[in-house]
C-alpha positions as CSV (number, residue, x, y, z in Angstrom):
1,X,-11.4,-19.9,60.4
2,X,-9.2,-21.5,63.0
3,X,-7.3,-19.5,65.7
4,X,-4.4,-21.1,67.5
5,X,-2.9,-19.7,70.7
6,X,0.5,-20.9,72.1
7,X,1.9,-20.3,75.6
8,X,5.5,-19.8,76.5
9,X,5.4,-23.4,78.1
10,X,4.6,-25.0,74.8
11,X,0.9,-25.4,75.5
12,X,-1.6,-24.4,72.8
13,X,-5.3,-24.2,72.2
14,X,-7.4,-23.4,69.3
15,X,-11.0,-22.3,68.4
16,X,-12.8,-22.7,65.2
17,X,-15.4,-20.0,64.1
18,X,-17.0,-18.8,61.0
19,X,-16.2,-15.3,59.6
20,X,-18.6,-13.4,57.4
21,X,-17.1,-11.1,54.8
22,X,-19.5,-8.6,53.3
23,X,-19.1,-6.6,50.1
24,X,-19.0,-2.9,50.6
25,X,-20.9,-0.8,48.0
26,X,-19.0,1.8,46.0
27,X,-21.2,4.8,45.8
28,X,-21.1,6.8,42.6
29,X,-23.3,9.6,41.2
30,X,-23.9,10.8,37.6
31,X,-25.1,14.4,37.6
32,X,-24.6,17.2,35.0
33,X,-25.2,20.9,35.0
34,X,-28.9,21.9,34.3
35,X,-30.9,25.0,33.5
36,X,-33.1,26.9,35.9
37,X,-36.6,25.2,36.1
38,X,-35.3,22.0,34.4
39,X,-35.7,18.7,36.2
40,X,-32.5,17.5,37.9
41,X,-32.1,13.8,37.2
42,X,-29.7,12.2,39.7
43,X,-28.4,8.8,38.6
44,X,-27.2,6.3,41.2
45,X,-24.3,4.6,39.5
46,X,-23.3,2.6,42.7
47,X,-21.1,-0.5,42.1
48,X,-21.9,-3.7,44.1
49,X,-25.3,-2.4,45.0
50,X,-27.8,-4.8,46.5
51,X,-31.6,-5.0,46.3
52,X,-32.1,-4.0,49.9
53,X,-29.8,-1.1,50.0
54,X,-30.9,2.2,51.6
55,X,-30.2,5.5,49.9
56,X,-29.9,9.0,51.4
57,X,-29.5,11.9,49.0
58,X,-28.7,15.4,50.3
59,X,-28.5,18.7,48.3
60,X,-26.2,21.3,50.0
61,X,-26.3,19.2,53.2
62,X,-30.1,19.0,53.3
63,X,-31.7,15.5,53.0
64,X,-34.2,15.4,50.2
65,X,-34.7,11.9,49.0
66,X,-34.4,8.1,49.9
67,X,-35.2,7.0,46.3
68,X,-32.6,5.1,44.3
69,X,-32.7,7.6,41.4
70,X,-34.5,10.8,42.5
71,X,-35.5,13.8,40.4
72,X,-35.8,17.3,41.7
73,X,-36.8,20.8,40.4
74,X,-34.4,23.4,41.7
75,X,-35.9,26.8,42.0
76,X,-32.7,28.9,42.3
77,X,-29.7,29.1,40.0
78,X,-26.2,28.6,41.5
79,X,-23.7,26.1,42.7
80,X,-24.9,22.9,44.3
81,X,-23.4,19.8,46.0
82,X,-25.2,16.5,45.9
83,X,-24.2,13.7,48.3
84,X,-25.3,10.0,48.2
85,X,-24.9,7.7,51.2
86,X,-25.5,4.0,50.3
87,X,-26.0,1.4,53.1
88,X,-26.5,-2.3,52.1
89,X,-28.5,-5.0,53.9
90,X,-25.4,-5.9,55.9
91,X,-24.7,-2.4,57.2
92,X,-21.7,-1.8,54.9
93,X,-21.8,1.8,53.5
94,X,-20.1,4.3,51.2
95,X,-20.6,8.0,50.6
96,X,-19.7,10.1,47.6
97,X,-20.6,13.6,46.4
98,X,-20.5,15.7,43.2
99,X,-20.8,19.5,42.5
100,X,-23.0,20.8,39.7
101,X,-24.4,24.1,38.5
102,X,-28.0,25.2,38.0
103,X,-27.6,27.8,35.2
104,X,-29.7,31.0,35.0
105,X,-31.9,31.4,31.9
106,X,-30.7,34.0,29.5
107,X,-32.5,37.4,29.6
108,X,-34.3,37.6,26.3
109,X,-36.1,40.7,25.0
110,X,-38.1,41.5,21.9
111,X,-39.3,45.1,21.3
112,X,-42.9,46.0,20.5
113,X,-43.8,46.5,16.9
114,X,-45.9,49.4,15.8
115,X,-49.1,49.1,13.9
116,X,-49.0,48.4,10.1
117,X,-51.5,48.7,7.3
118,X,-52.6,45.6,5.4
119,X,-51.7,47.2,2.1
120,X,-48.2,48.2,3.5
121,X,-44.8,46.7,2.5
122,X,-43.3,43.6,4.1
123,X,-41.7,44.3,7.4
124,X,-38.4,42.8,8.4
125,X,-38.5,41.6,12.0
126,X,-35.4,42.1,14.2
127,X,-34.4,43.6,17.5
128,X,-34.4,40.4,19.6
129,X,-31.6,40.3,22.2
130,X,-29.2,38.7,22.7
131,X,-28.5,38.3,19.1
132,X,-28.4,34.8,17.4
133,X,-31.9,33.6,18.4
134,X,-34.8,32.4,16.3
135,X,-37.9,34.4,15.3
136,X,-41.2,32.5,14.9
137,X,-44.9,33.5,14.4
138,X,-48.0,32.6,12.5
139,X,-47.5,35.0,9.7
140,X,-43.8,35.2,9.7
141,X,-41.9,34.1,6.6
142,X,-38.1,34.3,6.6
143,X,-38.3,37.0,9.4
144,X,-40.8,39.1,7.3
145,X,-44.4,39.9,8.0
146,X,-46.4,40.4,4.9
147,X,-49.3,42.6,6.2
148,X,-51.6,41.7,3.2
149,X,-51.3,38.0,4.1
150,X,-51.5,38.6,7.8
151,X,-54.9,40.2,7.7
152,X,-56.5,42.6,10.2
153,X,-55.7,41.9,13.9
154,X,-52.8,41.0,16.1
155,X,-50.0,38.6,15.3
156,X,-47.7,37.2,17.9
157,X,-44.1,37.0,17.1
158,X,-41.8,35.0,19.4
159,X,-38.0,35.4,19.8
160,X,-36.2,32.3,21.3
161,X,-32.6,32.2,22.3
162,X,-30.4,29.4,23.6
163,X,-27.1,30.3,25.4
164,X,-23.8,28.5,25.5
165,X,-25.0,26.4,28.5
166,X,-27.9,25.1,26.5
167,X,-30.4,27.1,28.5
168,X,-33.3,28.5,26.4
169,X,-35.7,31.5,27.0
170,X,-38.0,33.5,24.9
171,X,-40.0,36.7,24.7
172,X,-42.9,37.7,22.5
173,X,-44.3,40.8,21.0
174,X,-47.4,41.6,18.8
175,X,-47.7,43.2,15.5
176,X,-51.1,44.8,14.8
177,X,-52.4,45.0,11.3
178,X,-55.0,47.6,10.4
179,X,-56.9,48.2,7.2
180,X,-55.6,51.0,5.0
C-alpha cells in the first residue's frame, strides 16, 4: 500500500507499507431444547474458523467451557442462554448467543396392584397417568397379566410416558401372585 501526502505548495511525499487484512470468524451455535438429565450437545458452527481459534462458552453468563464443541448435563429445568465467543489466532473475534429450554420430565404414576391368585382370571393393567403411555413387564401380554403363567411371586410392571417435548419418564408397580 502506498500513501501520498501533498502540501498546499505542491510538494508531496509518499510512504510504502504492507497492510495485513485478517478474516474475522462468524460465530454460530446449533443448540436445541433438551429434557432434564439429558446431555446438552452444543455445536460450534462458526464460519471462517481457524485451527488455533480460542473458544469461550457461557451458560447464563457463567463461563463453563473452552472446548470447540462442549457437552453439559444441566441439573435444573428452565430457560437458558448460551453464548460463544470465538477469537482467532490474529485476535479477530465474534460473539453469538442462543436461547434454549431444558424441559421438565413428565410426572408419571402407576398405582399398586393388589395380590392375585395363580388360578385367577387374567387382569387388565391400567391406571398409569398421564394417559397414552406404554405398559411393559415380564409376564404382561397386551396389557394383561395371566396369573397362571406368571407363577408365584412378584412381577414388576412399568408404565412409560413420553410428552409432547419428547421427554420420557416412567413409574413401576408390582403385582404379587399367590397360590390359590
